[in-house]
PQR file of N, CA, C, O and H, with PARSE charges and radii, in Angstrom:
ATOM      1  N   MET A   1    -150.472 198.001  11.376 -0.4000 1.5000
ATOM      2  CA  MET A   1    -150.845 196.695  10.749 -0.0000 2.0000
ATOM      3  C   MET A   1    -149.443 196.046  10.528  0.5500 1.7000
ATOM      4  O   MET A   1    -148.554 196.696   9.976 -0.5500 1.4000
ATOM      5  N   HIS A   2    -149.187 194.426  11.069 -0.4000 1.5000
ATOM      6  CA  HIS A   2    -148.589 193.607  10.800 -0.0000 2.0000
ATOM      7  C   HIS A   2    -148.212 193.415   9.402  0.5500 1.7000
ATOM      8  O   HIS A   2    -149.137 193.329   8.594 -0.5500 1.4000
ATOM      9  H   HIS A   2    -149.908 193.898  11.517  0.4000 1.0000
ATOM     10  N   HIS A   3    -146.944 193.328   8.958 -0.4000 1.5000
ATOM     11  CA  HIS A   3    -146.579 193.219   7.575 -0.0000 2.0000
ATOM     12  C   HIS A   3    -146.931 192.074   7.075  0.5500 1.7000
ATOM     13  O   HIS A   3    -146.992 191.870   5.863 -0.5500 1.4000
ATOM     14  H   HIS A   3    -146.193 193.398   9.614  0.4000 1.0000
ATOM     15  N   ASP A   4    -147.195 191.225   7.956 -0.4000 1.5000
ATOM     16  CA  ASP A   4    -147.727 189.563   7.612 -0.0000 2.0000
ATOM     17  C   ASP A   4    -149.043 189.293   7.616  0.5500 1.7000
ATOM     18  O   ASP A   4    -149.431 188.137   7.443 -0.5500 1.4000
ATOM     19  H   ASP A   4    -147.146 191.392   8.941  0.4000 1.0000
ATOM     20  N   GLN A   5    -150.111 190.573   7.861 -0.4000 1.5000
ATOM     21  CA  GLN A   5    -151.518 190.201   7.933 -0.0000 2.0000
ATOM     22  C   GLN A   5    -151.779 190.767   6.670  0.5500 1.7000
ATOM     23  O   GLN A   5    -151.199 191.827   6.437 -0.5500 1.4000
ATOM     24  H   GLN A   5    -149.795 191.512   8.001  0.4000 1.0000
ATOM     25  N   THR A   6    -152.675 190.206   5.617 -0.4000 1.5000
ATOM     26  CA  THR A   6    -153.258 190.479   4.702 -0.0000 2.0000
ATOM     27  C   THR A   6    -154.295 191.217   4.816  0.5500 1.7000
ATOM     28  O   THR A   6    -154.492 191.300   6.028 -0.5500 1.4000
ATOM     29  H   THR A   6    -153.146 189.345   5.806  0.4000 1.0000
ATOM     30  N   PRO A   7    -155.186 191.886   4.190 -0.5600 1.5000
ATOM     31  CA  PRO A   7    -156.475 193.288   4.191  0.2800 2.0000
ATOM     32  C   PRO A   7    -157.057 192.877   4.586  0.5500 1.7000
ATOM     33  O   PRO A   7    -157.513 193.653   5.426 -0.5500 1.4000
ATOM     34  N   SER A   8    -157.805 191.461   4.666 -0.4000 1.5000
ATOM     35  CA  SER A   8    -158.634 190.808   5.086 -0.0000 2.0000
ATOM     36  C   SER A   8    -158.745 190.683   6.695  0.5500 1.7000
ATOM     37  O   SER A   8    -159.766 190.536   7.367 -0.5500 1.4000
ATOM     38  H   SER A   8    -157.434 190.830   3.984  0.4000 1.0000
ATOM     39  N   GLN A   9    -157.339 190.788   7.138 -0.4000 1.5000
ATOM     40  CA  GLN A   9    -157.206 190.724   8.449 -0.0000 2.0000
ATOM     41  C   GLN A   9    -156.571 192.001   9.104  0.5500 1.7000
ATOM     42  O   GLN A   9    -155.962 192.015  10.174 -0.5500 1.4000
ATOM     43  H   GLN A   9    -156.509 190.907   6.592  0.4000 1.0000
ATOM     44  N   ARG A  10    -156.786 192.947   8.379 -0.4000 1.5000
ATOM     45  CA  ARG A  10    -156.709 194.037   9.039 -0.0000 2.0000
ATOM     46  C   ARG A  10    -157.834 194.744  10.046  0.5500 1.7000
ATOM     47  O   ARG A  10    -159.008 194.674   9.683 -0.5500 1.4000
ATOM     48  H   ARG A  10    -157.280 192.936   7.510  0.4000 1.0000
ATOM     49  N   PRO A  11    -157.569 195.321  11.109 -0.5600 1.5000
ATOM     50  CA  PRO A  11    -158.717 195.981  11.676  0.2800 2.0000
ATOM     51  C   PRO A  11    -159.738 197.080  11.209  0.5500 1.7000
ATOM     52  O   PRO A  11    -159.372 198.221  10.928 -0.5500 1.4000
ATOM     53  N   LEU A  12    -160.978 196.678  11.147 -0.4000 1.5000
ATOM     54  CA  LEU A  12    -161.985 197.832   9.866 -0.0000 2.0000
ATOM     55  C   LEU A  12    -161.455 199.127  10.333  0.5500 1.7000
ATOM     56  O   LEU A  12    -161.744 200.136   9.689 -0.5500 1.4000
ATOM     57  H   LEU A  12    -161.275 195.751  11.374  0.4000 1.0000
ATOM     58  N   ASN A  13    -160.652 199.215  11.466 -0.4000 1.5000
ATOM     59  CA  ASN A  13    -161.154 200.662  11.563 -0.0000 2.0000
ATOM     60  C   ASN A  13    -159.892 201.573  11.691  0.5500 1.7000
ATOM     61  O   ASN A  13    -159.791 202.699  12.178 -0.5500 1.4000
ATOM     62  H   ASN A  13    -160.418 198.395  11.989  0.4000 1.0000
ATOM     63  N   ARG A  14    -158.706 200.543  10.958 -0.4000 1.5000
ATOM     64  CA  ARG A  14    -157.665 201.006  10.420 -0.0000 2.0000
ATOM     65  C   ARG A  14    -156.986 201.049   9.066  0.5500 1.7000
ATOM     66  O   ARG A  14    -155.787 200.798   8.949 -0.5500 1.4000
ATOM     67  H   ARG A  14    -158.788 199.628  10.562  0.4000 1.0000
ATOM     68  N   PRO A  15    -157.863 201.410   7.919 -0.5600 1.5000
ATOM     69  CA  PRO A  15    -157.631 201.357   6.523  0.2800 2.0000
ATOM     70  C   PRO A  15    -156.267 202.004   6.456  0.5500 1.7000
ATOM     71  O   PRO A  15    -155.804 203.010   6.994 -0.5500 1.4000
ATOM     72  N   ASN A  16    -155.674 200.928   5.462 -0.4000 1.5000
ATOM     73  CA  ASN A  16    -154.244 201.312   4.934 -0.0000 2.0000
ATOM     74  C   ASN A  16    -154.415 202.479   4.755  0.5500 1.7000
ATOM     75  O   ASN A  16    -155.562 202.918   4.665 -0.5500 1.4000
ATOM     76  H   ASN A  16    -156.050 200.111   5.025  0.4000 1.0000
ATOM     77  N   LYS A  17    -152.997 203.531   4.628 -0.4000 1.5000
ATOM     78  CA  LYS A  17    -152.869 204.623   4.106 -0.0000 2.0000
ATOM     79  C   LYS A  17    -153.323 204.908   2.797  0.5500 1.7000
ATOM     80  O   LYS A  17    -154.185 205.782   2.702 -0.5500 1.4000
ATOM     81  H   LYS A  17    -152.065 203.175   4.701  0.4000 1.0000
ATOM     82  N   ARG A  18    -152.852 204.259   1.594 -0.4000 1.5000
ATOM     83  CA  ARG A  18    -153.222 204.289   0.290 -0.0000 2.0000
ATOM     84  C   ARG A  18    -155.016 204.132   0.012  0.5500 1.7000
ATOM     85  O   ARG A  18    -155.559 204.149  -1.093 -0.5500 1.4000
ATOM     86  H   ARG A  18    -152.152 203.550   1.671  0.4000 1.0000
ATOM     87  N   GLU A  19    -155.760 203.969   1.478 -0.4000 1.5000
ATOM     88  CA  GLU A  19    -156.732 203.644   1.076 -0.0000 2.0000
ATOM     89  C   GLU A  19    -157.694 204.537   1.938  0.5500 1.7000
ATOM     90  O   GLU A  19    -158.241 204.204   2.989 -0.5500 1.4000
ATOM     91  H   GLU A  19    -155.318 203.955   2.375  0.4000 1.0000
ATOM     92  N   ALA A  20    -157.804 205.905   1.193 -0.4000 1.5000
ATOM     93  CA  ALA A  20    -158.225 206.891   1.680 -0.0000 2.0000
ATOM     94  C   ALA A  20    -159.506 206.959   1.336  0.5500 1.7000
ATOM     95  O   ALA A  20    -159.818 206.772   0.160 -0.5500 1.4000
ATOM     96  H   ALA A  20    -157.359 206.176   0.339  0.4000 1.0000
ATOM     97  N   ARG A  21    -160.405 207.222   2.246 -0.4000 1.5000
ATOM     98  CA  ARG A  21    -162.075 207.345   2.068 -0.0000 2.0000
ATOM     99  C   ARG A  21    -162.151 208.305   1.197  0.5500 1.7000
ATOM    100  O   ARG A  21    -161.608 209.364   1.512 -0.5500 1.4000
ATOM    101  H   ARG A  21    -160.152 207.374   3.201  0.4000 1.0000
ATOM    102  N   THR A  22    -162.921 208.204  -0.292 -0.4000 1.5000
ATOM    103  CA  THR A  22    -163.192 209.491  -0.711 -0.0000 2.0000
ATOM    104  C   THR A  22    -164.411 209.195  -1.133  0.5500 1.7000
ATOM    105  O   THR A  22    -165.041 210.080  -1.712 -0.5500 1.4000
ATOM    106  H   THR A  22    -163.363 207.344  -0.548  0.4000 1.0000
ATOM    107  N   HIS A  23    -165.016 207.867  -0.933 -0.4000 1.5000
ATOM    108  CA  HIS A  23    -166.455 207.963  -1.529 -0.0000 2.0000
ATOM    109  C   HIS A  23    -167.384 208.155  -0.642  0.5500 1.7000
ATOM    110  O   HIS A  23    -167.325 207.377   0.311 -0.5500 1.4000
ATOM    111  H   HIS A  23    -164.504 207.148  -0.463  0.4000 1.0000
ATOM    112  N   HIS A  24    -168.398 209.081  -0.620 -0.4000 1.5000
ATOM    113  CA  HIS A  24    -169.768 209.219   0.527 -0.0000 2.0000
ATOM    114  C   HIS A  24    -170.866 208.013   0.200  0.5500 1.7000
ATOM    115  O   HIS A  24    -171.161 207.807  -0.977 -0.5500 1.4000
ATOM    116  H   HIS A  24    -168.447 209.712  -1.394  0.4000 1.0000
ATOM    117  N   VAL A  25    -171.364 207.357   1.078 -0.4000 1.5000
ATOM    118  CA  VAL A  25    -172.863 206.621   1.184 -0.0000 2.0000
ATOM    119  C   VAL A  25    -173.257 207.748   2.356  0.5500 1.7000
ATOM    120  O   VAL A  25    -172.603 208.308   3.235 -0.5500 1.4000
ATOM    121  H   VAL A  25    -171.125 207.524   2.035  0.4000 1.0000
ATOM    122  N   GLY A  26    -174.541 207.795   1.962 -0.4000 1.5000
ATOM    123  CA  GLY A  26    -175.530 208.043   2.878 -0.0000 2.0000
ATOM    124  C   GLY A  26    -176.675 207.179   2.740  0.5500 1.7000
ATOM    125  O   GLY A  26    -177.105 206.555   1.770 -0.5500 1.4000
ATOM    126  H   GLY A  26    -175.072 207.340   1.247  0.4000 1.0000
ATOM    127  N   ILE A  27    -177.194 207.317   4.304 -0.4000 1.5000
ATOM    128  CA  ILE A  27    -178.505 206.563   4.073 -0.0000 2.0000
ATOM    129  C   ILE A  27    -179.588 207.227   4.832  0.5500 1.7000
ATOM    130  O   ILE A  27    -179.133 207.787   5.829 -0.5500 1.4000
ATOM    131  H   ILE A  27    -176.845 207.824   5.092  0.4000 1.0000
ATOM    132  N   LEU A  28    -180.988 207.364   4.682 -0.4000 1.5000
ATOM    133  CA  LEU A  28    -181.836 207.452   5.062 -0.0000 2.0000
ATOM    134  C   LEU A  28    -182.572 206.930   6.615  0.5500 1.7000
ATOM    135  O   LEU A  28    -183.036 205.814   6.382 -0.5500 1.4000
ATOM    136  H   LEU A  28    -181.357 206.909   3.872  0.4000 1.0000
ATOM    137  N   LEU A  29    -182.761 207.181   7.603 -0.4000 1.5000
ATOM    138  CA  LEU A  29    -183.333 206.574   8.790 -0.0000 2.0000
ATOM    139  C   LEU A  29    -184.688 207.576   9.049  0.5500 1.7000
ATOM    140  O   LEU A  29    -184.778 208.803   9.035 -0.5500 1.4000
ATOM    141  H   LEU A  29    -182.384 208.088   7.793  0.4000 1.0000
ATOM    142  N   ASN A  30    -185.783 206.426   9.312 -0.4000 1.5000
ATOM    143  CA  ASN A  30    -187.523 207.086  10.302 -0.0000 2.0000
ATOM    144  C   ASN A  30    -186.828 207.306  11.842  0.5500 1.7000
ATOM    145  O   ASN A  30    -185.805 206.968  12.437 -0.5500 1.4000
ATOM    146  H   ASN A  30    -185.709 205.429   9.324  0.4000 1.0000
ATOM    147  N   ASP A  31    -187.915 208.001  12.059 -0.4000 1.5000
ATOM    148  CA  ASP A  31    -187.615 208.706  13.184 -0.0000 2.0000
ATOM    149  C   ASP A  31    -187.504 207.864  14.517  0.5500 1.7000
ATOM    150  O   ASP A  31    -186.946 208.295  15.526 -0.5500 1.4000
ATOM    151  H   ASP A  31    -188.746 208.275  11.575  0.4000 1.0000
ATOM    152  N   SER A  32    -188.110 206.582  14.411 -0.4000 1.5000
ATOM    153  CA  SER A  32    -187.882 205.064  15.102 -0.0000 2.0000
ATOM    154  C   SER A  32    -186.507 204.770  14.894  0.5500 1.7000
ATOM    155  O   SER A  32    -185.807 204.669  15.901 -0.5500 1.4000
ATOM    156  H   SER A  32    -188.562 206.232  13.591  0.4000 1.0000
ATOM    157  N   GLU A  33    -186.011 204.621  13.819 -0.4000 1.5000
ATOM    158  CA  GLU A  33    -184.873 203.798  13.603 -0.0000 2.0000
ATOM    159  C   GLU A  33    -183.844 204.826  14.168  0.5500 1.7000
ATOM    160  O   GLU A  33    -183.067 204.364  15.004 -0.5500 1.4000
ATOM    161  H   GLU A  33    -186.581 204.703  13.001  0.4000 1.0000
ATOM    162  N   MET A  34    -183.700 206.261  13.819 -0.4000 1.5000
ATOM    163  CA  MET A  34    -182.740 207.409  14.571 -0.0000 2.0000
ATOM    164  C   MET A  34    -182.947 207.148  15.910  0.5500 1.7000
ATOM    165  O   MET A  34    -181.886 206.739  16.381 -0.5500 1.4000
ATOM    166  H   MET A  34    -184.331 206.636  13.140  0.4000 1.0000
ATOM    167  N   ARG A  35    -183.921 207.200  16.841 -0.4000 1.5000
ATOM    168  CA  ARG A  35    -184.027 207.140  17.848 -0.0000 2.0000
ATOM    169  C   ARG A  35    -183.020 205.540  18.357  0.5500 1.7000
ATOM    170  O   ARG A  35    -181.952 205.667  18.954 -0.5500 1.4000
ATOM    171  H   ARG A  35    -184.783 207.532  16.458  0.4000 1.0000
ATOM    172  N   ALA A  36    -183.426 204.547  18.100 -0.4000 1.5000
ATOM    173  CA  ALA A  36    -183.031 203.459  18.626 -0.0000 2.0000
ATOM    174  C   ALA A  36    -181.388 203.611  18.322  0.5500 1.7000
ATOM    175  O   ALA A  36    -180.594 203.248  19.191 -0.5500 1.4000
ATOM    176  H   ALA A  36    -184.294 204.443  17.614  0.4000 1.0000
ATOM    177  N   LEU A  37    -180.914 204.165  17.046 -0.4000 1.5000
ATOM    178  CA  LEU A  37    -179.412 204.561  16.749 -0.0000 2.0000
ATOM    179  C   LEU A  37    -179.036 204.912  17.831  0.5500 1.7000
ATOM    180  O   LEU A  37    -178.149 204.281  18.404 -0.5500 1.4000
ATOM    181  H   LEU A  37    -181.559 204.460  16.340  0.4000 1.0000
ATOM    182  N   ASN A  38    -179.675 206.118  18.438 -0.4000 1.5000
ATOM    183  CA  ASN A  38    -178.641 207.199  19.523 -0.0000 2.0000
ATOM    184  C   ASN A  38    -179.003 206.900  20.365  0.5500 1.7000
ATOM    185  O   ASN A  38    -178.581 207.676  21.223 -0.5500 1.4000
ATOM    186  H   ASN A  38    -180.396 206.631  17.972  0.4000 1.0000
ATOM    187  N   ARG A  39    -180.013 205.686  21.076 -0.4000 1.5000
ATOM    188  CA  ARG A  39    -180.201 205.039  22.232 -0.0000 2.0000
ATOM    189  C   ARG A  39    -179.179 204.059  22.423  0.5500 1.7000
ATOM    190  O   ARG A  39    -178.760 203.906  23.571 -0.5500 1.4000
ATOM    191  H   ARG A  39    -180.356 205.057  20.379  0.4000 1.0000
ATOM    192  N   TYR A  40    -178.619 203.240  21.320 -0.4000 1.5000
ATOM    193  CA  TYR A  40    -177.927 202.351  21.350 -0.0000 2.0000
ATOM    194  C   TYR A  40    -176.706 203.203  21.333  0.5500 1.7000
ATOM    195  O   TYR A  40    -176.271 203.053  22.475 -0.5500 1.4000
ATOM    196  H   TYR A  40    -178.960 203.365  20.388  0.4000 1.0000
ATOM    197  N   CYS A  41    -175.930 203.978  20.733 -0.4000 1.5000
ATOM    198  CA  CYS A  41    -174.839 204.611  20.484 -0.0000 2.0000
ATOM    199  C   CYS A  41    -174.564 205.310  22.429  0.5500 1.7000
ATOM    200  O   CYS A  41    -173.534 205.395  23.099 -0.5500 1.4000
ATOM    201  H   CYS A  41    -176.284 204.100  19.805  0.4000 1.0000
ATOM    202  N   GLU A  42    -175.650 205.582  22.669 -0.4000 1.5000
ATOM    203  CA  GLU A  42    -175.783 206.538  24.035 -0.0000 2.0000
ATOM    204  C   GLU A  42    -175.384 205.495  25.205  0.5500 1.7000
ATOM    205  O   GLU A  42    -174.543 205.784  26.056 -0.5500 1.4000
ATOM    206  H   GLU A  42    -176.486 205.513  22.125  0.4000 1.0000
ATOM    207  N   LYS A  43    -176.077 204.232  25.168 -0.4000 1.5000
ATOM    208  CA  LYS A  43    -176.022 203.284  25.887 -0.0000 2.0000
ATOM    209  C   LYS A  43    -174.638 202.229  26.116  0.5500 1.7000
ATOM    210  O   LYS A  43    -174.337 201.576  27.115 -0.5500 1.4000
ATOM    211  H   LYS A  43    -176.760 203.997  24.476  0.4000 1.0000
ATOM    212  N   TYR A  44    -173.963 202.336  24.831 -0.4000 1.5000
ATOM    213  CA  TYR A  44    -173.102 201.809  24.640 -0.0000 2.0000
ATOM    214  C   TYR A  44    -171.688 202.603  24.112  0.5500 1.7000
ATOM    215  O   TYR A  44    -170.659 202.180  23.585 -0.5500 1.4000
ATOM    216  H   TYR A  44    -174.207 202.866  24.019  0.4000 1.0000
ATOM    217  N   GLY A  45    -172.052 203.691  24.432 -0.4000 1.5000
ATOM    218  CA  GLY A  45    -170.643 204.711  24.415 -0.0000 2.0000
ATOM    219  C   GLY A  45    -170.039 204.733  22.960  0.5500 1.7000
ATOM    220  O   GLY A  45    -168.837 204.850  22.724 -0.5500 1.4000
ATOM    221  H   GLY A  45    -172.888 204.035  24.860  0.4000 1.0000
ATOM    222  N   VAL A  46    -171.017 204.606  22.032 -0.4000 1.5000
ATOM    223  CA  VAL A  46    -170.512 204.782  20.944 -0.0000 2.0000
ATOM    224  C   VAL A  46    -169.998 206.218  20.503  0.5500 1.7000
ATOM    225  O   VAL A  46    -170.861 207.094  20.441 -0.5500 1.4000
ATOM    226  H   VAL A  46    -171.994 204.511  22.224  0.4000 1.0000
ATOM    227  N   LYS A  47    -168.841 206.520  20.227 -0.4000 1.5000
ATOM    228  CA  LYS A  47    -168.181 208.087  20.242 -0.0000 2.0000
ATOM    229  C   LYS A  47    -168.282 208.674  18.706  0.5500 1.7000
ATOM    230  O   LYS A  47    -168.470 209.858  18.425 -0.5500 1.4000
ATOM    231  H   LYS A  47    -168.140 205.809  20.277  0.4000 1.0000
ATOM    232  N   ASN A  48    -168.079 207.341  17.558 -0.4000 1.5000
ATOM    233  CA  ASN A  48    -168.043 208.006  16.419 -0.0000 2.0000
ATOM    234  C   ASN A  48    -169.197 206.957  15.517  0.5500 1.7000
ATOM    235  O   ASN A  48    -169.003 205.812  15.107 -0.5500 1.4000
ATOM    236  H   ASN A  48    -167.927 206.380  17.786  0.4000 1.0000
ATOM    237  N   ARG A  49    -170.252 207.694  15.412 -0.4000 1.5000
ATOM    238  CA  ARG A  49    -171.356 207.213  14.636 -0.0000 2.0000
ATOM    239  C   ARG A  49    -171.243 206.507  13.209  0.5500 1.7000
ATOM    240  O   ARG A  49    -171.795 205.471  12.838 -0.5500 1.4000
ATOM    241  H   ARG A  49    -170.410 208.624  15.745  0.4000 1.0000
ATOM    242  N   SER A  50    -170.326 207.398  12.469 -0.4000 1.5000
ATOM    243  CA  SER A  50    -169.527 206.906  11.173 -0.0000 2.0000
ATOM    244  C   SER A  50    -169.085 205.896  11.102  0.5500 1.7000
ATOM    245  O   SER A  50    -169.442 204.947  10.404 -0.5500 1.4000
ATOM    246  H   SER A  50    -169.877 208.239  12.771  0.4000 1.0000
ATOM    247  N   ARG A  51    -168.054 206.005  11.989 -0.4000 1.5000
ATOM    248  CA  ARG A  51    -167.642 204.604  12.097 -0.0000 2.0000
ATOM    249  C   ARG A  51    -167.983 203.381  12.887  0.5500 1.7000
ATOM    250  O   ARG A  51    -167.095 202.528  12.900 -0.5500 1.4000
ATOM    251  H   ARG A  51    -167.764 206.776  12.556  0.4000 1.0000
ATOM    252  N   PHE A  52    -168.824 203.173  13.394 -0.4000 1.5000
ATOM    253  CA  PHE A  52    -169.601 202.360  13.912 -0.0000 2.0000
ATOM    254  C   PHE A  52    -170.328 201.680  12.624  0.5500 1.7000
ATOM    255  O   PHE A  52    -170.220 200.523  12.218 -0.5500 1.4000
ATOM    256  H   PHE A  52    -169.545 203.866  13.383  0.4000 1.0000
ATOM    257  N   VAL A  53    -171.105 202.759  12.107 -0.4000 1.5000
ATOM    258  CA  VAL A  53    -172.290 202.236  11.040 -0.0000 2.0000
ATOM    259  C   VAL A  53    -171.677 201.771   9.841  0.5500 1.7000
ATOM    260  O   VAL A  53    -172.250 200.857   9.249 -0.5500 1.4000
ATOM    261  H   VAL A  53    -171.193 203.699  12.437  0.4000 1.0000
ATOM    262  N   ARG A  54    -170.343 202.351   9.250 -0.4000 1.5000
ATOM    263  CA  ARG A  54    -169.196 201.671   8.413 -0.0000 2.0000
ATOM    264  C   ARG A  54    -168.754 200.237   8.449  0.5500 1.7000
ATOM    265  O   ARG A  54    -168.792 199.314   7.635 -0.5500 1.4000
ATOM    266  H   ARG A  54    -169.877 203.094   9.731  0.4000 1.0000
ATOM    267  N   GLU A  55    -168.247 200.400   9.892 -0.4000 1.5000
ATOM    268  CA  GLU A  55    -167.842 199.120  10.247 -0.0000 2.0000
ATOM    269  C   GLU A  55    -168.917 197.668  10.362  0.5500 1.7000
ATOM    270  O   GLU A  55    -168.641 196.526   9.995 -0.5500 1.4000
ATOM    271  H   GLU A  55    -168.216 201.150  10.553  0.4000 1.0000
ATOM    272  N   LEU A  56    -170.451 198.259  11.119 -0.4000 1.5000
ATOM    273  CA  LEU A  56    -171.176 197.119  10.726 -0.0000 2.0000
ATOM    274  C   LEU A  56    -171.619 196.662   9.505  0.5500 1.7000
ATOM    275  O   LEU A  56    -171.949 195.479   9.415 -0.5500 1.4000
ATOM    276  H   LEU A  56    -170.675 199.187  11.417  0.4000 1.0000
ATOM    277  N   VAL A  57    -171.700 197.585   8.294 -0.4000 1.5000
ATOM    278  CA  VAL A  57    -172.074 197.193   6.842 -0.0000 2.0000
ATOM    279  C   VAL A  57    -170.976 196.534   6.669  0.5500 1.7000
ATOM    280  O   VAL A  57    -171.108 195.345   6.377 -0.5500 1.4000
ATOM    281  H   VAL A  57    -171.431 198.546   8.367  0.4000 1.0000
ATOM    282  N   MET A  58    -169.812 197.000   6.774 -0.4000 1.5000
ATOM    283  CA  MET A  58    -168.400 195.910   6.360 -0.0000 2.0000
ATOM    284  C   MET A  58    -168.178 194.797   6.383  0.5500 1.7000
ATOM    285  O   MET A  58    -167.687 194.076   5.514 -0.5500 1.4000
ATOM    286  H   MET A  58    -169.705 197.966   7.011  0.4000 1.0000
ATOM    287  N   ARG A  59    -168.732 194.447   7.979 -0.4000 1.5000
ATOM    288  CA  ARG A  59    -169.188 193.437   8.555 -0.0000 2.0000
ATOM    289  C   ARG A  59    -170.089 192.418   8.234  0.5500 1.7000
ATOM    290  O   ARG A  59    -169.948 191.223   8.495 -0.5500 1.4000
ATOM    291  H   ARG A  59    -169.130 195.033   8.684  0.4000 1.0000
ATOM    292  N   GLY A  60    -170.879 192.871   7.744 -0.4000 1.5000
ATOM    293  CA  GLY A  60    -171.922 192.535   7.225 -0.0000 2.0000
ATOM    294  C   GLY A  60    -171.393 191.604   5.786  0.5500 1.7000
ATOM    295  O   GLY A  60    -171.551 190.389   5.658 -0.5500 1.4000
ATOM    296  H   GLY A  60    -170.993 193.841   7.532  0.4000 1.0000
ATOM    297  N   VAL A  61    -170.710 192.566   4.737 -0.4000 1.5000
ATOM    298  CA  VAL A  61    -170.405 192.594   3.532 -0.0000 2.0000
ATOM    299  C   VAL A  61    -169.519 191.285   3.538  0.5500 1.7000
ATOM    300  O   VAL A  61    -169.782 190.336   2.800 -0.5500 1.4000
ATOM    301  H   VAL A  61    -170.582 193.552   4.841  0.4000 1.0000
ATOM    302  N   LEU A  62    -168.325 191.295   4.521 -0.4000 1.5000
ATOM    303  CA  LEU A  62    -167.292 190.360   4.329 -0.0000 2.0000
ATOM    304  C   LEU A  62    -167.526 189.454   4.408  0.5500 1.7000
ATOM    305  O   LEU A  62    -167.114 188.516   3.726 -0.5500 1.4000
ATOM    306  H   LEU A  62    -168.112 192.067   5.120  0.4000 1.0000
ATOM    307  N   LYS A  63    -168.746 189.435   5.828 -0.4000 1.5000
ATOM    308  CA  LYS A  63    -169.336 187.430   6.136 -0.0000 2.0000
ATOM    309  C   LYS A  63    -170.141 187.497   5.215  0.5500 1.7000
ATOM    310  O   LYS A  63    -170.182 186.322   4.853 -0.5500 1.4000
ATOM    311  H   LYS A  63    -169.081 190.198   6.382  0.4000 1.0000
ATOM    312  N   GLN A  64    -170.754 187.996   4.633 -0.4000 1.5000
ATOM    313  CA  GLN A  64    -171.474 187.466   2.882 -0.0000 2.0000
ATOM    314  C   GLN A  64    -170.867 186.857   1.722  0.5500 1.7000
ATOM    315  O   GLN A  64    -171.228 185.945   0.977 -0.5500 1.4000
ATOM    316  H   GLN A  64    -170.720 188.951   4.927  0.4000 1.0000
ATOM    317  N   PHE A  65    -169.471 187.876   1.782 -0.4000 1.5000
ATOM    318  CA  PHE A  65    -168.459 187.265   0.580 -0.0000 2.0000
ATOM    319  C   PHE A  65    -167.996 185.770   1.229  0.5500 1.7000
ATOM    320  O   PHE A  65    -167.843 184.806   0.480 -0.5500 1.4000
ATOM    321  H   PHE A  65    -169.177 188.616   2.387  0.4000 1.0000
ATOM    322  N   GLU A  66    -167.779 185.661   2.756 -0.4000 1.5000
ATOM    323  CA  GLU A  66    -166.805 183.962   3.185 -0.0000 2.0000
ATOM    324  C   GLU A  66    -168.122 183.135   2.739  0.5500 1.7000
ATOM    325  O   GLU A  66    -167.928 182.286   1.870 -0.5500 1.4000
ATOM    326  H   GLU A  66    -167.903 186.445   3.365  0.4000 1.0000
ATOM    327  N   LYS A  67    -169.759 183.319   3.353 -0.4000 1.5000
ATOM    328  CA  LYS A  67    -170.243 182.420   3.097 -0.0000 2.0000
ATOM    329  C   LYS A  67    -170.626 182.059   1.562  0.5500 1.7000
ATOM    330  O   LYS A  67    -170.881 180.875   1.345 -0.5500 1.4000
ATOM    331  H   LYS A  67    -169.916 184.009   4.059  0.4000 1.0000
ATOM    332  N   ASP A  68    -170.676 182.782   0.704 -0.4000 1.5000
ATOM    333  CA  ASP A  68    -170.275 182.697  -0.694 -0.0000 2.0000
ATOM    334  C   ASP A  68    -169.163 181.792  -1.206  0.5500 1.7000
ATOM    335  O   ASP A  68    -169.206 180.896  -2.048 -0.5500 1.4000
ATOM    336  H   ASP A  68    -170.469 183.745   0.880  0.4000 1.0000
ATOM    337  N   ALA A  69    -167.903 182.381  -0.292 -0.4000 1.5000
ATOM    338  CA  ALA A  69    -166.650 181.512  -1.296 -0.0000 2.0000
ATOM    339  C   ALA A  69    -167.261 180.265  -1.134  0.5500 1.7000
ATOM    340  O   ALA A  69    -168.016 179.779  -0.292 -0.5500 1.4000
ATOM    341  H   ALA A  69    -167.868 183.109   0.393  0.4000 1.0000
ATOM    342  N   PRO A  70    -166.496 179.706  -2.628 -0.5600 1.5000
ATOM    343  CA  PRO A  70    -166.315 178.102  -2.767  0.2800 2.0000
ATOM    344  C   PRO A  70    -165.639 177.326  -1.589  0.5500 1.7000
ATOM    345  O   PRO A  70    -164.604 177.862  -1.194 -0.5500 1.4000
ATOM    346  N   THR A  71    -166.027 176.108  -0.905 -0.4000 1.5000
ATOM    347  CA  THR A  71    -164.906 175.149  -0.147 -0.0000 2.0000
ATOM    348  C   THR A  71    -164.702 174.007  -0.864  0.5500 1.7000
ATOM    349  O   THR A  71    -165.568 173.651  -1.663 -0.5500 1.4000
ATOM    350  H   THR A  71    -166.868 175.673  -1.226  0.4000 1.0000
ATOM    351  N   LEU A  72    -163.732 173.390  -0.720 -0.4000 1.5000
ATOM    352  CA  LEU A  72    -163.460 172.075  -1.075 -0.0000 2.0000
ATOM    353  C   LEU A  72    -164.418 171.005  -1.108  0.5500 1.7000
ATOM    354  O   LEU A  72    -164.301 170.069  -1.899 -0.5500 1.4000
ATOM    355  H   LEU A  72    -163.028 173.678  -0.071  0.4000 1.0000
ATOM    356  N   PHE A  73    -165.678 171.136  -0.003 -0.4000 1.5000
ATOM    357  CA  PHE A  73    -166.448 169.731  -0.377 -0.0000 2.0000
ATOM    358  C   PHE A  73    -167.773 170.242  -0.728  0.5500 1.7000
ATOM    359  O   PHE A  73    -168.681 169.412  -0.775 -0.5500 1.4000
ATOM    360  H   PHE A  73    -165.773 171.896   0.640  0.4000 1.0000
ATOM    361  N   ASP A  74    -168.011 171.350  -0.957 -0.4000 1.5000
ATOM    362  CA  ASP A  74    -169.303 171.610  -1.776 -0.0000 2.0000
ATOM    363  C   ASP A  74    -169.790 171.063  -3.237  0.5500 1.7000
ATOM    364  O   ASP A  74    -170.878 171.412  -3.696 -0.5500 1.4000
ATOM    365  H   ASP A  74    -167.273 172.023  -0.919  0.4000 1.0000
TER
END
């Protein structure tokens, strides 16, 4: 990370060394959801499913935060 980057500009797959992942979050999928996830990962060459799912979740979270942020003309 460049020193002039803010945490929101840091690539999702490169956490700050001080931000070690220590919290476990689990999800359950039904059979068709798991097949779809496996098919996607195989088709698009996703090697690290955990990182893939984590990045999808965090992109959604950050996108919603941006939408919720007040703007000058609201």
